[in-house]
Kinemage of the C-alpha trace (Angstrom):
@kinemage 1
@onewidth
@group {chain A} dominant
@subgroup {mainchain}
@vectorlist {calphas} color= white
{ca met a 1} P 106.400 112.653 137.877
{ca arg a 2} L 102.743 113.230 137.702
{ca ile a 3} L 100.808 114.725 134.823
{ca ala a 4} L 97.098 115.495 134.623
{ca gly a 5} L 96.880 113.983 138.161
{ca arg a 6} L 98.374 110.543 136.953
{ca pro a 7} L 101.595 109.323 137.373
{ca leu a 8} L 103.945 109.356 134.472
{ca pro a 9} L 107.042 106.843 135.671
{ca val a 10} L 109.936 107.201 133.036
{ca val a 11} L 113.057 104.931 132.802
{ca gly a 12} L 115.897 106.489 130.716
{ca arg a 13} L 113.719 107.664 127.729
{ca ala a 14} L 110.743 109.889 127.018
{ca arg a 15} L 109.050 110.407 123.829
{ca met a 16} L 107.055 113.393 123.655
{ca tyr a 17} L 105.118 114.605 120.616
{ca val a 18} L 104.148 118.328 120.609
{ca cys a 19} L 101.122 119.394 117.912
{ca gly a 20} L 102.982 122.275 116.287
{ca ile a 21} L 101.930 125.298 114.072
{ca thr a 22} L 100.303 125.703 110.962
{ca pro a 23} L 102.363 128.237 109.690
{ca tyr a 24} L 100.058 131.037 108.551
{ca asp a 25} L 100.459 133.791 110.822
{ca thr a 26} L 103.267 134.776 113.360
{ca thr a 27} L 103.234 133.441 117.097
{ca his a 28} L 100.563 134.735 119.702
{ca leu a 29} L 100.589 134.010 123.356
{ca gly a 30} L 98.226 131.198 122.747
{ca his a 31} L 100.754 129.423 120.471
{ca ala a 32} L 103.365 130.253 122.853
{ca ala a 33} L 101.895 128.856 125.868
{ca thr a 34} L 101.795 125.336 124.300
{ca phe a 35} L 105.324 125.393 123.417
{ca val a 36} L 106.614 126.751 126.301
{ca trp a 37} L 104.813 124.244 128.906
{ca ala a 38} L 105.966 121.357 126.585
{ca asp a 39} L 109.758 122.881 127.095
{ca val a 40} L 109.082 123.123 130.651
{ca ala a 41} L 108.001 119.344 130.935
{ca ala a 42} L 111.018 118.362 129.139
{ca arg a 43} L 113.333 120.050 131.427
{ca val a 44} L 111.818 118.959 134.298
{ca leu a 45} L 112.318 115.223 133.075
{ca arg a 46} L 115.835 116.071 131.895
{ca his a 47} L 116.652 117.299 135.386
{ca leu a 48} L 115.697 113.748 136.567
{ca gly a 49} L 118.227 112.445 134.276
{ca val a 50} L 115.697 111.225 131.647
{ca glu a 51} L 116.722 111.409 127.855
{ca val a 52} L 113.665 113.264 126.310
{ca glu a 53} L 113.139 113.144 122.459
{ca val a 54} L 110.552 115.946 121.533
{ca cys a 55} L 108.949 115.666 118.136
{ca arg a 56} L 107.027 118.774 117.073
{ca asn a 57} L 105.284 118.688 113.932
{ca val a 58} L 104.640 121.500 110.962
{ca thr a 59} L 101.008 121.321 109.567
{ca asp a 60} L 102.114 122.939 106.306
{ca val a 61} L 99.543 121.196 104.161
{ca asp a 62} L 96.470 122.720 105.461
{ca asp a 63} L 93.331 124.481 103.805
{ca val a 64} L 93.769 127.351 106.101
{ca leu a 65} L 97.316 128.039 105.379
{ca asp a 66} L 96.303 127.831 101.643
{ca ala a 67} L 93.818 130.346 101.739
{ca ala a 68} L 96.138 132.951 103.496
{ca ala a 69} L 98.674 132.348 101.068
{ca ala a 70} L 96.438 133.052 98.122
{ca arg a 71} L 95.020 136.310 100.057
{ca ile a 72} L 98.644 138.106 99.606
{ca gly a 73} L 99.154 135.919 96.203
{ca ala a 74} L 101.800 133.591 97.653
{ca arg a 75} L 102.868 130.239 96.925
{ca pro a 76} L 101.688 128.298 100.126
{ca asp a 77} L 105.062 126.443 100.591
{ca ser a 78} L 106.819 129.875 100.584
{ca phe a 79} L 104.467 131.481 102.801
{ca ala a 80} L 104.815 128.874 105.181
{ca ala a 81} L 108.422 128.943 104.930
{ca val a 82} L 108.448 132.630 106.055
{ca gln a 83} L 105.956 132.211 108.779
{ca gln a 84} L 108.004 129.266 110.080
{ca phe a 85} L 111.274 131.251 110.221
{ca arg a 86} L 109.482 133.852 112.290
{ca phe a 87} L 108.150 131.220 114.639
{ca asp a 88} L 111.566 129.937 115.173
{ca gln a 89} L 112.781 133.359 115.895
{ca asp a 90} L 110.106 133.555 118.792
{ca met a 91} L 110.645 130.137 120.098
{ca gly a 92} L 114.326 130.943 120.219
{ca ala a 93} L 113.372 134.099 122.321
{ca leu a 94} L 111.172 132.519 124.465
{ca gly a 95} L 114.097 129.792 125.263
{ca val a 96} L 112.168 126.879 123.927
{ca arg a 97} L 115.053 124.328 123.004
{ca arg a 98} L 114.649 123.004 119.283
{ca pro a 99} L 113.174 119.628 119.146
{ca ala a 100} L 115.170 116.658 118.151
{ca his a 101} L 112.573 115.961 115.193
{ca glu a 102} L 110.356 118.532 113.223
{ca pro a 103} L 108.546 116.804 110.722
{ca arg a 104} L 106.521 118.499 108.022
{ca ala a 105} L 103.344 117.322 106.557
{ca his a 106} L 104.226 118.031 103.047
{ca thr a 107} L 107.511 115.324 103.297
{ca his a 108} L 105.060 112.822 105.181
{ca val a 109} L 102.237 112.495 102.523
{ca pro a 110} L 103.869 109.082 101.355
{ca gln a 111} L 103.293 108.106 105.001
{ca val a 112} L 99.418 109.039 105.345
{ca val a 113} L 99.129 107.186 101.913
{ca thr a 114} L 100.432 104.085 103.853
{ca leu a 115} L 98.310 104.719 106.944
{ca ala a 116} L 95.277 105.199 104.886
{ca ala a 117} L 95.905 101.875 102.774
{ca ala a 118} L 96.658 100.044 106.152
{ca leu a 119} L 93.547 101.227 107.841
{ca leu a 120} L 91.765 99.946 104.455
{ca glu a 121} L 93.526 96.720 104.941
{ca val a 122} L 92.386 96.157 108.259
{ca gly a 123} L 88.533 97.385 108.022
{ca ala a 124} L 88.877 100.461 110.065
{ca ala a 125} L 88.647 102.661 106.929
{ca tyr a 126} L 86.551 102.618 103.571
{ca arg a 127} L 86.635 104.293 100.118
{ca arg a 128} L 83.834 106.532 98.629
{ca gly a 129} L 85.336 107.657 95.166
{ca gly a 130} L 88.892 109.294 95.565
{ca thr a 131} L 88.220 109.574 99.368
{ca val a 132} L 89.361 107.248 102.111
{ca trp a 133} L 87.145 107.642 105.357
{ca phe a 134} L 88.247 106.509 108.857
{ca arg a 135} L 85.531 104.647 110.610
{ca gly a 136} L 85.288 106.991 113.596
{ca ala a 137} L 81.892 106.184 115.057
{ca asp a 138} L 83.061 105.418 118.604
{ca val a 139} L 85.561 108.302 118.716
{ca pro a 140} L 83.335 110.906 120.030
{ca ala a 141} L 82.010 108.470 122.940
{ca arg a 142} L 85.717 107.812 123.729
{ca ala a 143} L 86.097 111.494 124.316
{ca gly a 144} L 83.195 111.613 126.673
{ca leu a 145} L 80.935 113.442 123.801
{ca asp a 146} L 77.927 112.954 122.391
{ca leu a 147} L 77.455 113.469 118.543
{ca his a 148} L 75.929 116.727 118.473
{ca thr a 149} L 78.715 118.373 120.738
{ca ala a 150} L 81.269 116.449 118.931
{ca gly a 151} L 80.046 117.799 115.795
{ca ala a 152} L 79.843 121.454 117.093
{ca leu a 153} L 83.628 121.146 118.122
{ca ala a 154} L 84.371 119.809 114.845
{ca ser a 155} L 82.812 122.517 112.959
{ca glu a 156} L 85.027 125.054 114.677
{ca phe a 157} L 88.120 123.544 112.667
{ca gly a 158} L 85.922 123.769 109.344
{ca gln a 159} L 86.118 119.809 109.586
{ca tyr a 160} L 84.321 117.239 107.759
{ca phe a 161} L 81.829 115.636 110.181
{ca gly a 162} L 78.361 114.637 109.355
{ca his a 163} L 79.393 114.582 105.417
{ca asp a 164} L 76.852 113.256 103.179
{ca ala a 165} L 79.288 110.711 101.477
{ca ala a 166} L 80.443 109.225 104.752
{ca glu a 167} L 78.691 106.140 106.434
{ca his a 168} L 78.325 107.554 110.103
{ca pro a 169} L 78.389 111.296 110.842
{ca ala a 170} L 81.616 110.883 113.066
{ca asp a 171} L 83.660 109.111 109.843
{ca val a 172} L 86.455 111.738 108.900
{ca pro a 173} L 88.744 111.586 105.564
{ca leu a 174} L 92.062 110.071 106.144
{ca trp a 175} L 92.668 111.063 102.322
{ca arg a 176} L 90.476 113.327 100.140
{ca glu a 177} L 90.131 113.675 96.669
{ca ala a 178} L 91.732 117.159 95.838
{ca gln a 179} L 89.596 120.016 94.697
{ca pro a 180} L 90.239 122.063 90.985
{ca gly a 181} L 93.239 124.367 91.970
{ca glu a 182} L 94.282 122.741 95.288
{ca ala a 183} L 97.934 121.297 95.765
{ca ala a 184} L 97.465 117.346 95.013
{ca trp a 185} L 99.565 114.341 95.521
{ca pro a 186} L 99.239 110.875 93.785
{ca ser a 187} L 97.707 108.066 95.581
{ca pro a 188} L 96.295 104.811 94.710
{ca trp a 189} L 92.879 106.783 94.905
{ca gly a 190} L 93.846 109.512 92.680
{ca glu a 191} L 95.169 112.798 93.323
{ca gly a 192} L 94.257 114.221 96.560
{ca arg a 193} L 95.393 115.488 100.176
{ca pro a 194} L 95.789 114.441 103.457
{ca gly a 195} L 93.486 114.508 106.189
{ca trp a 196} L 94.435 117.014 109.184
{ca his a 197} L 94.193 114.206 111.751
{ca ala a 198} L 95.873 111.619 109.661
{ca glu a 199} L 99.067 113.997 109.099
{ca cys a 200} L 99.769 113.940 112.840
{ca ala a 201} L 99.148 110.295 113.131
{ca ala a 202} L 101.523 109.599 110.435
{ca met a 203} L 104.119 111.953 111.611
{ca ala a 204} L 104.106 110.723 115.138
{ca leu a 205} L 103.961 107.222 114.048
{ca thr a 206} L 106.959 107.430 111.819
{ca thr a 207} L 108.878 109.786 114.087
{ca leu a 208} L 108.289 108.395 117.699
{ca gly a 209} L 107.023 104.537 116.840
{ca pro a 210} L 103.524 103.022 118.202
{ca ala a 211} L 103.235 104.807 121.457
{ca leu a 212} L 104.075 107.893 123.186
{ca asp a 213} L 104.918 108.854 126.891
{ca leu a 214} L 103.773 112.477 126.572
{ca his a 215} L 101.473 114.360 123.986
{ca ala a 216} L 101.385 117.834 124.492
{ca gly a 217} L 98.989 120.574 122.658
{ca gly a 218} L 96.227 123.282 123.181
{ca ala a 219} L 93.212 122.104 125.073
{ca asp a 220} L 91.204 123.308 122.110
{ca leu a 221} L 92.942 120.400 119.952
{ca arg a 222} L 91.425 117.770 122.433
{ca phe a 223} L 88.405 117.108 120.204
{ca pro a 224} L 88.565 116.500 117.156
{ca his a 225} L 92.146 116.461 116.403
{ca his a 226} L 93.836 114.432 119.296
{ca ala a 227} L 90.904 112.179 119.787
{ca tyr a 228} L 90.959 111.362 116.159
{ca glu a 229} L 94.828 111.074 115.666
{ca ser a 230} L 94.888 108.728 118.713
{ca ala a 231} L 92.203 106.255 117.120
{ca met a 232} L 93.923 106.192 113.794
{ca ala a 233} L 97.144 105.381 115.637
{ca glu a 234} L 95.355 102.623 117.616
{ca ala a 235} L 93.225 101.056 115.123
{ca leu a 236} L 96.535 100.712 112.886
{ca thr a 237} L 98.965 99.248 115.761
{ca gly a 238} L 96.839 97.974 118.274
{ca val a 239} L 98.820 99.723 120.763
{ca arg a 240} L 96.805 101.488 123.323
{ca pro a 241} L 97.162 103.988 124.688
{ca phe a 242} L 98.590 105.904 121.834
{ca ala a 243} L 99.695 108.433 124.760
{ca arg a 244} L 100.381 107.259 128.279
{ca ala a 245} L 99.912 111.127 129.141
{ca trp a 246} L 98.262 114.314 127.777
{ca met a 247} L 98.971 117.682 128.149
{ca his a 248} L 95.956 119.796 127.126
{ca val a 249} L 97.551 123.500 127.731
{ca gly a 250} L 94.730 125.924 128.706
{ca thr a 251} L 93.381 128.375 126.235
{ca val a 252} L 94.701 131.926 126.611
{ca arg a 253} L 91.656 134.708 126.161
{ca val a 254} L 91.342 138.212 125.775
{ca gly a 255} L 88.429 139.662 127.498
{ca gly a 256} L 87.157 135.936 128.015
{ca val a 257} L 87.266 135.138 124.478
{ca lys a 258} L 89.948 132.646 123.010
{ca met a 259} L 92.813 134.252 121.520
{ca ala a 260} L 92.801 133.418 117.696
{ca lys a 261} L 93.277 134.976 114.557
{ca ser a 262} L 89.786 134.661 113.545
{ca thr a 263} L 88.574 136.972 116.490
{ca gly a 264} L 91.219 139.466 115.813
{ca asn a 265} L 92.334 139.645 119.363
{ca leu a 266} L 95.796 138.285 118.686
{ca val a 267} L 98.734 139.392 121.149
{ca leu a 268} L 101.945 138.479 119.282
{ca val a 269} L 105.272 137.485 121.036
{ca ser a 270} L 107.238 139.603 118.672
{ca asp a 271} L 105.493 142.695 119.845
{ca leu a 272} L 105.688 142.126 123.461
{ca ala a 273} L 109.296 140.876 123.085
{ca ala a 274} L 109.918 144.890 121.957
{ca asp a 275} L 109.391 146.187 125.383
{ca his a 276} L 109.637 143.206 127.820
{ca pro a 277} L 112.378 140.806 128.520
{ca ala a 278} L 111.690 137.687 126.974
{ca ala a 279} L 112.163 135.681 130.288
{ca ala a 280} L 109.555 137.793 131.901
{ca leu a 281} L 107.312 136.693 128.907
{ca arg a 282} L 108.133 132.986 129.561
{ca leu a 283} L 107.368 133.528 133.279
{ca leu a 284} L 103.891 135.170 132.093
{ca leu a 285} L 102.937 131.988 130.512
{ca val a 286} L 104.226 129.592 133.206
{ca asp a 287} L 103.513 131.267 136.501
{ca arg a 288} L 100.099 129.354 136.765
{ca leu a 289} L 98.796 125.759 136.573
{ca trp a 290} L 99.390 124.409 132.747
{ca ala a 291} L 95.710 123.160 132.260
{ca gln a 292} L 94.315 126.664 133.555
{ca glu a 293} L 92.440 129.189 130.874
{ca trp a 294} L 93.359 132.453 131.578
{ca asp a 295} L 92.902 136.310 130.148
{ca tyr a 296} L 95.713 138.477 129.159
{ca thr a 297} L 95.594 141.697 130.087
{ca pro a 298} L 97.989 144.667 129.278
{ca asp a 299} L 99.641 145.236 132.773
{ca ala a 300} L 100.571 141.361 132.842
{ca pro a 301} L 104.060 141.258 131.132
{ca ala a 302} L 104.932 144.075 133.254
{ca ala a 303} L 103.665 142.064 136.562
{ca ala a 304} L 105.815 138.958 135.192
{ca gly a 305} L 108.981 141.174 134.707
{ca ala a 306} L 108.585 142.380 138.356
{ca arg a 307} L 108.164 138.820 139.510
{ca leu a 308} L 111.027 137.694 137.803
{ca glu a 309} L 113.513 140.467 139.332
{ca arg a 310} L 112.322 139.292 142.984
{ca leu a 311} L 113.069 135.740 141.978
{ca tyr a 312} L 116.395 137.092 140.700
{ca ser a 313} L 117.146 138.770 143.824
{ca ala a 314} L 115.904 135.712 145.832
{ca ala a 315} L 118.907 133.685 143.736
{ca ala a 316} L 121.302 136.320 144.971
{ca arg a 317} L 120.849 136.429 148.552
{ca gly a 318} L 122.417 133.364 150.750
{ca ala a 319} L 119.747 130.822 152.453
{ca arg a 320} L 119.442 130.629 156.201
{ca asp a 321} L 120.983 126.974 155.940
{ca asp a 322} L 122.336 124.756 152.876
{ca gly a 323} L 119.002 125.090 150.979
{ca ser a 324} L 118.346 121.357 150.450
{ca ala a 325} L 115.038 121.136 151.977
{ca ala a 326} L 113.845 124.051 149.894
{ca ala a 327} L 115.367 122.887 146.737
{ca gly a 328} L 113.312 119.469 147.454
{ca ala a 329} L 110.380 121.198 147.831
{ca val a 330} L 110.842 123.079 144.668
{ca met a 331} L 111.393 119.798 142.775
{ca ala a 332} L 108.494 118.119 144.605
{ca ala a 333} L 106.104 120.966 143.428
{ca leu a 334} L 107.331 120.418 139.799
{ca leu a 335} L 107.107 116.735 139.879
{ca asp a 336} L 103.531 117.207 141.166
{ca asp a 337} L 101.774 118.089 137.670
{ca leu a 338} L 104.421 120.818 137.192
{ca asp a 339} L 102.957 123.132 140.098
{ca val a 340} L 105.242 126.116 138.773
{ca pro a 341} L 103.232 128.674 141.152
{ca ala a 342} L 104.125 126.654 144.486
{ca ala a 343} L 107.362 125.923 143.265
{ca leu a 344} L 108.030 129.559 142.680
{ca ala a 345} L 106.371 130.533 146.257
{ca val a 346} L 109.137 128.181 147.825
{ca ala a 347} L 111.858 129.676 145.788
{ca glu a 348} L 110.999 133.384 146.350
{ca glu a 349} L 110.680 132.711 150.128
{ca ala a 350} L 113.653 130.595 150.711
{ca gly a 351} L 116.012 132.422 148.095
{ca gly a 352} L 119.711 130.626 147.257
{ca ala a 353} L 120.011 127.539 145.910
{ca ala a 354} L 116.111 126.861 146.049
{ca ala a 355} L 115.774 129.835 143.468
{ca arg a 356} L 118.633 129.449 141.481
{ca leu a 357} L 117.269 125.799 141.022
{ca ala a 358} L 113.619 127.119 140.086
{ca leu a 359} L 115.159 129.535 137.852
{ca ser a 360} L 117.464 126.967 135.993
{ca val a 361} L 114.763 124.079 135.527
{ca leu a 362} L 112.053 126.785 134.052
{ca gly a 363} L 114.527 128.216 131.677
{ca leu a 364} L 114.196 131.408 133.208
{ca thr a 365} L 117.957 132.313 133.427
């Protein structure tokens, strides 16, 4: 199997970490694209006989979540639980298999403390008051970015970058001193909260160990989140690379603008599911190259539904031969960087077993 143009040989077992949601709003297509694509990757590997162990985290300790809960006068934990329930419903409707592990940030605060203490011990971090900073001077360059561009990307997430208390502009908190009114946890450095990147590093290390076979997440998380998460893990364990392959799923846009709550252009899965079959919505998300950015249009769900009906019709008709060559071509396309459009083109043309195979492996039945 090839991912991002590189071979990903796997023997027997694959460990996949999927960056999950911060549960402060219900699922929009931008969220769903990442999780459906990760599910497709796992299904293809399972079809090859590989045991895939999926870990999809929940970032339920986050400033944005706290602010959203405060706006409606709810406790952050109860607010997150409601949003998580809605997310699980959406994932079930889209045919996304439940992960083997679903760690939550609030249950892994002790592991973040352990991570921060260990990085202090090896000299990859330092303390300023109640905050523990990760030495990140080389992280932007490792991500192929200059410092100015890195800072601009980090600012989109409201992240600490260029902070006055840091030794270097690219240093980020592993653990930060809590502000008045914030939820806080005990640590050797006083009451505080985990840093965002440290949360994922701690959850991935705790659940899947020092290295991953495949790490999936939205393209917008490439920097700063994934860059710092992997740098922290590698500084702790000495195992490189932290992830053998990365799936940075292409951004979903509306009119050229990234779909996001901040822009008010969300298209919710639950709203679309009221009028369109869930399998058509799944096809809408995957009938393209996974790294490709794309624009959602109101006619797209209906077009996906029509394509799905053609595939069902193709699956129902008999092929001119035993279909083994066409079925092999379907799998060859999926193994070549999950080329779903190529696989579906073969399936629709050949019909029969090839179409049934494509529908089954892609979770469209």
